[in-house]
C-alpha positions as CSV (number, residue, x, y, z in Angstrom):
1,M,0.0,0.0,0.3
2,I,1.2,3.6,-0.9
3,E,1.3,5.4,2.5
4,E,-1.8,8.8,2.6
5,N,0.9,10.7,4.1
6,N,3.5,11.1,1.8
7,T,5.3,14.6,0.3
8,Y,4.9,13.3,-3.6
9,K,0.6,12.7,-2.9
10,L,1.0,15.9,-1.5
11,I,2.3,17.9,-4.0
12,L,1.1,15.7,-7.1
13,K,-3.1,16.3,-6.1
14,K,-4.3,13.1,-7.3
15,G,-3.3,14.1,-10.7
16,I,-1.5,11.1,-12.0
17,R,-2.8,7.4,-11.2
18,T,-1.8,6.1,-7.8
19,Y,-0.8,2.8,-9.0
20,K,0.5,1.5,-12.3
21,F,-2.0,0.5,-15.2
22,K,0.0,-2.3,-16.1
23,N,2.3,-4.7,-13.9
24,S,1.6,-3.0,-10.4
25,K,3.6,-4.9,-7.7
26,G,1.7,-3.3,-4.8
27,C,-2.1,-2.2,-5.9
28,P,-4.3,-3.8,-3.4
29,P,-7.3,-5.9,-4.8
30,N,-10.6,-4.4,-5.7
31,F,-8.7,-0.9,-5.8
32,K,-10.4,1.7,-7.1
33,E,-8.7,4.8,-8.2
34,A,-10.0,8.5,-7.8
35,P,-12.2,9.9,-10.3
36,G,-10.9,12.8,-12.6
37,K,-8.2,12.9,-15.5
38,K,-5.1,11.5,-14.9
39,G,-2.3,12.8,-16.7
40,V,1.9,12.1,-16.2
41,T,4.9,14.0,-15.0
42,F,8.2,13.7,-16.3
43,A,11.5,12.5,-14.7
44,F,15.1,12.9,-15.1
45,R,18.0,11.0,-13.8
46,N,20.7,14.0,-13.7
47,K,21.1,17.5,-15.2
48,E,22.8,16.6,-18.4
49,A,20.4,14.3,-19.3
50,M,17.3,16.7,-18.3
51,T,19.4,19.2,-21.0
52,Q,18.8,17.1,-23.5
53,A,15.4,16.0,-22.8
54,K,16.6,12.4,-22.1
55,G,14.3,11.2,-19.3
56,F,10.9,9.1,-18.7
57,I,7.3,9.3,-18.4
58,M,5.5,8.5,-15.5
59,G,1.7,8.0,-14.8
60,S,1.6,6.7,-11.5
61,E,2.8,7.6,-7.9
62,E,4.1,3.9,-7.6
63,A,6.3,4.6,-10.6
64,I,8.4,7.8,-8.8
65,Y,8.4,5.5,-5.4
66,E,10.2,2.7,-7.4
67,N,12.8,5.5,-9.2
68,K,12.8,8.0,-6.3
69,E,16.4,7.1,-5.0
70,K,17.5,7.4,-8.9
71,L,15.9,10.8,-9.9
72,S,17.6,14.5,-10.0
73,H,15.0,16.3,-11.6
74,W,10.9,16.1,-12.4
75,T,7.6,18.3,-13.3
76,P,6.0,18.9,-10.1
77,N,3.2,19.8,-12.0
78,V,1.0,17.3,-14.1
79,Y,0.7,17.7,-18.2
80,S,-2.1,15.7,-20.0
81,W,0.3,13.7,-21.8
82,G,3.8,12.8,-22.6
83,G,5.5,10.7,-25.1
84,Y,8.9,10.0,-27.0
85,I,10.9,11.4,-29.9
86,D,12.8,8.4,-30.7
87,S,12.0,4.7,-31.4
88,N,14.5,3.8,-28.2
89,R,12.3,5.8,-25.8
90,K,15.1,7.6,-24.2
91,H,14.1,11.4,-25.4
92,V,10.7,12.7,-24.1
93,M,8.3,15.3,-25.2
94,G,4.9,17.2,-24.1
95,F,6.3,19.4,-21.2
96,F,5.3,22.6,-22.6
97,E,2.6,25.1,-21.3
98,E,-0.6,24.5,-23.4
99,N,0.0,20.5,-22.4
100,L,-0.3,21.6,-18.9
101,Q,-3.2,19.6,-16.9
102,Q,-2.8,21.3,-13.5
103,I,-1.0,23.7,-11.6
104,N,-0.3,22.2,-8.0
105,T,2.9,24.3,-6.8
106,F,4.5,27.4,-7.8
107,V,8.3,27.3,-7.4
108,I,10.8,29.8,-7.0
109,D,14.6,29.1,-8.1
110,F,17.1,31.4,-5.8
111,D,20.6,31.0,-7.9
112,C,22.7,32.7,-5.2
113,S,25.4,32.5,-3.1
114,K,25.1,30.3,-0.5
115,E,27.4,32.3,2.1
116,N,24.9,35.7,1.5
117,V,21.6,33.7,1.8
118,S,20.4,30.7,3.8
119,S,17.2,29.0,3.7
120,D,16.3,30.9,6.8
121,D,16.6,34.0,4.7
122,I,13.8,33.0,2.6
123,L,11.9,32.0,5.8
124,V,12.2,35.3,7.1
125,A,11.1,36.5,3.7
126,G,8.2,34.2,3.6
127,L,6.9,35.5,7.0
128,E,7.2,39.3,6.0
129,L,5.4,38.4,2.9
130,N,2.9,36.6,5.0
131,T,4.0,33.5,2.0
132,V,6.1,31.2,3.8
133,P,7.1,28.1,1.6
134,T,5.5,24.8,1.8
135,L,9.2,23.1,1.0
136,I,12.6,24.3,0.5
137,L,15.3,22.1,-1.6
138,E,18.7,22.9,-1.6
139,T,20.5,22.8,-4.8
140,P,24.3,23.0,-6.0
141,N,23.6,26.3,-6.8
142,G,20.9,27.6,-4.5
143,Y,17.4,26.9,-3.5
144,Q,14.0,26.2,-5.0
145,A,11.1,27.0,-3.0
146,Y,7.7,24.8,-3.5
147,F,4.2,26.9,-2.7
148,V,2.0,24.1,-2.7
149,L,-1.8,24.5,-3.3
150,D,-4.7,22.9,-0.8
151,Q,-6.2,22.3,-4.2
152,P,-5.0,21.7,-8.0
153,S,-5.6,24.9,-10.3
154,Y,-6.9,23.1,-13.7
155,I,-5.7,24.4,-17.0
156,S,-8.0,24.6,-20.0
157,K,-8.2,26.5,-23.6
158,A,-10.8,28.0,-22.4
159,N,-10.7,31.9,-23.3
160,D,-7.0,31.6,-25.1
161,F,-5.8,29.9,-21.8
162,K,-7.2,32.3,-19.5
163,S,-6.3,30.0,-16.4
164,L,-2.9,29.3,-17.7
165,R,-2.5,33.1,-17.7
166,T,-3.6,33.7,-14.6
167,N,-1.2,31.0,-13.0
168,K,1.8,32.7,-14.6
169,A,0.6,36.3,-13.3
170,I,0.8,34.4,-9.6
171,A,4.0,32.9,-10.3
172,R,5.5,36.4,-11.4
173,S,4.2,38.4,-8.5
174,L,5.8,35.5,-6.1
175,K,9.2,36.0,-7.8
176,V,8.8,39.9,-7.7
177,A,7.6,40.1,-4.0
178,F,10.6,37.7,-3.5
179,S,13.6,39.1,-4.9
180,K,12.5,42.5,-3.2
181,E,13.8,40.6,0.0
182,I,16.2,37.8,-1.4
183,E,18.8,38.0,-3.6
184,G,19.2,35.4,-7.0
185,V,15.5,35.1,-7.9
186,D,15.8,33.6,-11.4
187,F,13.2,35.4,-13.4
188,G,13.9,33.4,-16.6
189,C,13.1,30.0,-14.8
190,N,10.1,28.5,-16.2
191,P,7.6,28.5,-13.1
192,F,6.0,25.7,-14.2
193,G,8.9,23.7,-15.8
194,I,11.5,21.2,-14.5
195,F,12.9,21.1,-10.7
196,R,14.9,19.5,-8.4
197,F,13.2,16.2,-7.0
198,P,12.7,16.4,-3.1
199,S,14.9,13.9,-1.4
200,E,16.1,13.2,1.8
201,D,19.1,14.6,1.0
202,N,17.9,17.7,-0.3
203,I,15.0,19.2,1.7
204,V,16.4,22.0,4.2
205,Y,12.7,22.6,5.4
206,Y,9.5,21.3,5.2
207,D,6.0,21.6,6.5
208,P,3.1,19.8,4.8
209,T,0.5,21.6,6.8
210,N,1.3,25.3,5.0
211,L,-0.9,25.0,1.7
212,F,-2.0,27.7,-0.2
213,N,-5.6,28.6,-1.5
214,F,-5.5,29.4,-4.8
215,K,-8.4,32.6,-4.4
216,K,-6.4,33.8,-1.8
217,L,-3.1,33.9,-3.5
218,M,-4.7,35.4,-6.6
219,A,-5.8,38.3,-4.1
220,W,-2.3,38.3,-3.0
221,S,-0.8,38.4,-6.2
222,M,-3.1,41.1,-7.8
223,K,-1.8,43.3,-4.6
224,I,1.7,42.5,-5.6
225,S,1.1,43.7,-9.1
226,D,-0.9,47.0,-8.1
227,D,2.4,48.0,-6.3
228,Q,4.8,47.0,-9.0
229,K,2.5,48.7,-11.9
230,Q,2.7,52.0,-9.6
231,E,6.9,51.4,-9.5
232,R,7.0,50.7,-13.1
233,Q,4.8,53.8,-13.9
234,L,7.6,56.2,-12.1
235,L,10.4,54.1,-13.7
236,Q,9.0,54.5,-17.3
237,K,8.1,58.1,-17.0
238,D,11.6,58.9,-15.7
239,N,13.3,56.7,-18.7
240,F,11.0,58.5,-21.2
241,K,11.9,61.7,-20.1
242,N,16.2,60.5,-20.7
243,A,15.6,58.2,-23.7
244,D,17.1,58.7,-26.8
245,F,15.0,56.4,-28.5
246,K,12.6,58.2,-30.9
247,Q,9.5,56.2,-32.1
248,T,9.3,58.8,-35.3
249,K,12.2,56.6,-36.7
250,T,10.7,53.2,-36.9
251,S,9.3,51.3,-39.4
252,W,5.9,50.8,-38.3
253,F,5.6,54.9,-37.8
254,R,6.8,55.4,-41.4
255,S,4.3,52.8,-42.7
256,L,1.4,54.0,-40.9
257,L,1.5,57.5,-42.0
258,N,1.5,55.8,-45.9
259,V,-1.7,53.8,-45.3
260,K,-4.7,55.4,-47.0
261,T,-7.5,53.1,-46.6
262,I,-7.6,53.6,-42.8
263,K,-11.3,54.0,-41.8
264,G,-13.9,53.5,-38.5
265,G,-16.0,50.7,-37.9
266,K,-17.0,48.1,-35.2
267,G,-14.5,46.3,-33.6
268,L,-11.4,48.4,-35.5
269,L,-9.1,50.7,-34.4
270,G,-10.0,53.2,-36.9
271,R,-8.8,57.2,-38.0
272,N,-8.9,58.1,-34.4
273,S,-6.9,55.6,-32.9
274,A,-4.5,55.8,-35.9
275,V,-3.7,59.9,-35.6
276,F,-3.8,59.2,-31.6
277,T,-1.3,56.5,-32.1
278,A,1.1,58.6,-34.3
279,S,0.6,61.8,-32.1
280,L,2.0,59.8,-29.1
281,A,5.0,58.7,-31.2
282,C,5.6,62.3,-32.2
283,Y,5.1,63.3,-28.4
284,S,7.3,60.7,-27.1
285,S,9.9,61.8,-29.8
286,K,9.8,65.4,-28.5
287,M,8.6,67.0,-31.7
288,E,7.0,70.3,-31.5
289,K,3.5,70.4,-30.8
290,E,2.9,72.4,-33.8
291,D,4.9,70.3,-36.0
292,C,2.9,67.5,-35.0
293,I,-0.8,69.4,-36.1
294,D,1.0,69.7,-39.4
295,L,2.3,66.3,-39.8
296,M,-1.0,64.7,-38.8
297,D,-3.5,67.3,-40.7
298,E,-1.1,66.2,-44.0
299,F,-1.7,62.4,-43.0
300,N,-5.5,63.3,-42.4
301,T,-5.7,64.9,-46.0
302,F,-4.9,62.0,-47.9
303,L,-7.2,59.5,-46.1
304,A,-9.8,57.9,-48.1
305,N,-12.2,59.5,-45.4
306,P,-10.8,62.0,-43.2
307,L,-11.4,63.5,-40.3
308,S,-12.4,67.2,-39.6
309,D,-9.5,69.7,-39.1
310,R,-10.9,70.2,-35.7
311,E,-11.2,66.5,-34.4
312,V,-7.4,66.3,-35.3
313,K,-6.1,69.0,-33.8
314,K,-8.3,67.8,-30.5
315,I,-6.5,64.5,-30.7
316,V,-2.9,66.0,-31.2
317,R,-3.2,68.1,-27.9
318,S,-4.9,65.0,-25.9
319,A,-1.7,63.0,-26.8
320,Y,0.4,66.2,-26.0
321,S,-1.3,66.4,-22.4
322,G,1.6,64.6,-20.6
323,R,-0.6,62.0,-19.6
324,Y,0.6,59.6,-21.4
325,S,4.4,58.4,-22.3
326,G,4.4,57.3,-26.2
327,A,2.6,54.7,-28.7
328,S,1.6,51.4,-27.3
329,E,3.2,48.4,-28.9
330,Q,-0.1,46.7,-28.3
331,Y,-2.1,49.4,-30.3
332,I,0.6,49.1,-32.9
333,Q,0.6,45.2,-33.3
334,V,-3.7,45.7,-33.7
335,L,-3.1,48.5,-36.0
336,E,-0.7,46.3,-37.9
337,E,-2.7,43.6,-38.3
338,Q,-6.0,45.3,-39.4
339,W,-4.2,47.9,-41.9
340,G,-1.1,46.1,-43.3
341,I,1.4,48.1,-41.2
342,A,5.0,46.6,-41.6
343,Q,7.0,46.9,-38.2
344,D,10.7,45.9,-37.7
345,R,10.7,43.3,-34.5
346,S,14.0,44.0,-33.5
347,E,12.6,47.6,-32.7
348,S,10.5,46.0,-29.9
349,L,13.2,46.3,-27.4
350,N,12.3,50.5,-27.4
351,K,8.6,50.2,-27.8
352,G,6.8,52.9,-26.2
353,V,4.1,52.6,-23.7
354,W,0.7,54.0,-23.6
355,Y,0.3,55.0,-19.7
356,K,-2.2,57.2,-18.1
357,F,0.4,58.2,-15.2
358,A,-0.5,59.1,-11.6
359,K,1.2,62.0,-10.5
360,P,4.5,61.1,-8.6
361,R,4.6,61.9,-4.7
362,E,6.8,64.8,-4.8
363,E,4.1,66.5,-7.5
364,R,1.2,66.1,-5.0
365,E,-0.5,68.0,-2.2
366,K,-1.2,65.1,-0.2
367,T,0.8,61.8,0.6
368,H,-1.1,58.7,0.5
369,Y,-1.4,56.5,3.7
370,S,0.2,53.5,2.0
371,E,3.5,55.3,1.5
372,Y,3.6,57.0,5.1
373,R,3.3,53.1,5.8
374,L,6.3,52.1,3.6
375,D,8.1,55.2,5.3
376,L,7.6,53.7,8.5
377,I,8.6,50.4,8.1
378,Q,11.7,52.0,6.4
379,L,12.6,53.7,9.5
380,I,11.8,50.7,11.6
381,E,14.2,48.4,10.0
382,E,16.8,50.9,9.5
383,R,16.5,51.7,13.2
384,T,16.2,48.2,14.3
385,K,20.1,46.8,14.0
386,N,21.9,44.1,15.9
387,K,19.2,42.0,16.5
388,Q,16.7,44.7,18.7
389,A,13.0,43.8,17.7
390,F,11.5,47.4,18.4
391,I,12.2,51.3,18.3
392,Q,10.7,53.9,20.7
393,M,9.8,57.3,19.9
394,T,7.7,59.8,20.7
395,R,5.3,61.4,18.7
396,K,6.8,64.4,17.7
397,E,9.8,62.5,16.7
398,L,7.8,60.4,14.4
399,M,6.1,63.5,12.9
400,K,9.6,64.9,12.3
401,E,11.1,61.5,10.9
402,L,8.3,60.8,8.5
403,N,7.5,64.4,7.5
404,I,3.8,63.9,8.3
405,P,1.4,66.1,9.8
406,E,0.1,65.5,13.3
407,S,-3.8,64.7,12.2
408,S,-2.4,62.2,9.7
409,L,-0.1,60.5,12.1
410,K,-2.9,59.8,14.6
411,D,-4.9,58.4,11.6
412,L,-1.9,56.2,10.5
413,L,-1.3,55.0,13.8
414,R,-5.0,54.1,14.6
415,M,-5.3,52.3,10.6
416,L,-2.0,50.6,12.2
417,K,-3.4,48.8,14.9
418,E,-4.9,45.9,12.7
419,D,-1.9,45.7,10.8
420,H,-0.5,42.1,10.2
421,Y,2.9,43.2,9.8
422,I,3.2,46.2,12.2
423,V,3.8,45.8,15.8
424,I,2.4,48.8,17.6
425,Q,2.1,49.9,21.2
426,T,1.5,53.7,22.6
427,K,1.6,55.6,25.9
428,P,-0.2,58.9,26.1
429,G,0.6,61.7,28.4
430,R,4.0,63.1,29.8
431,G,6.7,60.6,29.4
432,G,4.5,59.0,26.6
433,Y,6.2,57.2,23.9
434,T,5.4,54.9,20.8
435,R,7.3,51.5,20.6
436,L,7.2,50.0,16.8
437,G,8.2,46.9,15.3
438,T,8.0,45.0,12.2
439,T,7.7,41.2,11.4
440,K,10.9,41.1,10.2
441,S,12.6,43.1,13.1
442,V,11.1,40.5,15.6
443,V,12.3,37.3,13.5
444,I,15.7,38.7,13.3
445,S,15.9,39.2,17.0
446,L,14.6,35.9,17.9
447,L,16.4,33.7,15.2
448,G,19.8,32.7,16.6
449,Q,19.4,33.4,19.8
450,K,20.7,31.2,22.8
451,K,17.7,29.4,24.7
452,E,18.3,31.5,27.8
453,Q,18.4,34.5,25.8
454,Y,15.4,33.4,23.8
455,A,13.3,32.5,27.2
456,E,13.8,35.8,28.7
457,Q,13.6,38.0,25.4
458,K,10.3,36.6,24.6
459,K,9.0,37.2,28.2
460,N,9.7,40.6,28.0
461,L,8.5,41.1,24.4
462,V,5.3,39.4,25.2
463,K,5.0,41.2,28.8
464,S,5.4,44.5,27.0
465,L,4.0,44.0,23.7
466,P,1.2,41.5,23.6
467,K,0.7,41.6,20.4
468,A,4.1,40.4,19.4
469,E,3.2,36.9,20.8
470,Q,1.6,35.8,17.5
471,V,4.6,37.0,15.7
472,I,6.9,35.0,18.0
473,K,4.4,31.9,17.8
474,E,4.9,32.1,13.7
475,V,8.6,32.0,14.3
476,E,8.6,28.9,16.9
477,D,6.5,27.2,14.6
478,I,8.9,27.4,11.5
479,Q,11.8,26.9,14.2
480,F,10.0,23.4,15.3
481,K,9.2,22.4,11.5
482,K,12.9,23.2,10.4
483,E,14.6,21.3,13.6
484,H,12.4,18.4,13.4
485,W,11.4,18.0,9.9
486,D,14.2,14.2,9.4
487,S,12.0,12.3,11.7
488,N,9.1,13.3,9.8
489,L,10.5,12.8,6.6
490,S,11.4,9.7,7.1
491,L,7.5,8.6,7.3
492,E,6.7,10.5,4.7
493,I,9.4,9.9,2.0
494,I,11.5,6.9,2.8
495,N,8.7,4.5,3.5
496,T,6.4,4.9,0.6
497,S,7.1,2.1,-1.3
C-alpha cells in the first residue's frame, strides 16, 4: 500500500494514477482509482540528461516511488500527456505550457551564493510577505522553494488559456515579491517547468500543513501587481524623459503614415486611433506640438475618409497632455494586423508604453497613507539593527522623521492597529512614547538566540507588547518544523514504497 501521508502525493494532488496501469506490484485487490482525468509527470536521472530531454514519463505515484532514489529532476505539475521522440524511448516530449493539465505548486529558483543567502533568509522573507514556502530544497547553486496549493488549479483552453495566464501572473508576483527581499531570484526559470526532485538529502525545510488557497493567493498576487505597476510607471516616466530612442524613426510609424485606407468601424482601431497613436509617437520623440499638428493634418488629408481638422487638433492636444508616455506596442500590433502596417520586430526592445500616469509623490499636495506606512517600515528596519526588535520614539520625533502632520500621524497609527506586519504600542501623556516593530525586526531578534536569552527576550516582549506574541509563535512554529523535519520526512518520503 502507498502511504497517504507523503510528500509526493501532497504535491501531485491526484493528478496521476496511484498505481501503474499495468504490471503493478502493490495495487491492492478491488482498488478503485480516484475519479478525474489522470495525466503524467516527466522525470530525469541527472541534469545533463535533463538538458538533452533524455528522461522518462511517469503516469503513477507507484512509478515515482520505485524510481525515487535514482531521480534528480522532475515536473511537479501534471501534464495531460507525454511521449517519446525516438524509437528507443530515451528522449521525451510534451512538457510545454499548453499541455499542462493542472498546477499543483509554484516554484521559485534562487540562484544565489549560500554564503550570502540561507534557507532561514527565505523563511524570514516568507514571513514578511505572509507566504512562507511549503518546501525548500537545497541545490548546488542555491535553493528552490515550493508553494504547494491545497487544491490543484486546472488548466483549460477556454478564453485562450485564461487559467494559464492567471497562474503565470501569480508565479511572477511571487518572484517579484521575493526578489525585493532575497537576491538571486531567477526570473528566466519557467515556474511550471522542471525542478529538483525532493529527497532526504536536499530538503532543508518542510511543512506539509502550510498549503496555499488559490483564490487568496490570486488576491495577494493582484496586490503585488498593483504595487509593481506604480513602481513601473514612475520608472517608465523617468526613462521616457531621458530616452534617446525616437518612435518617429521606426518602420511602423513610417508605414502608418503611408496607409490611405484607414477608416472607422465596429471592432476596428480606425482613424482616431491611428492619429492618436502617431501623435503619441511624435510626443515621445519630442516633436513640437505644432509640427505634429501639421504632420497629422497632412496624414489625415490623404485618407480616403478624413476626419475634420478640428478633430485632428483635438486628438493631438490629448496626445500632448502629458498623461501618456508614448505609443503602445499593443495598439501598434492591432493597427498592423488590421491595416497591413509593417514593423521591424527588432524595434520592440525600444517600444513605447501607452500609460496614464499617476502623479509622483513629490508633485502631489497629499501623501497616501500607504506611502506613509512604507516610510514607517523603512524607518523601523533602519533603526532596528543588531537584532533589536523594536524602536521607541515620541510622537513629535515620528512627525519629524516621517514629515507627517500630527492629524495624519494619529490616523496612521489608528489604521496600523490591525496591521499584520507592524506591531505598535503607544503610551499617552507626559513621558509618553510609541514602540514600533515589524515582523522582520521581531524575527531577526529571535533567530539564532541561545535558549536562555531567547526565553528571557520572549518573556519581555510578550509582557510589554502582547501583540508580538502571534509573530513569535509563527517564528517558533517555523523553527520547530525546521529542526524536526528529518523524523517526519522518514515517515513521509522514505517509507512510501
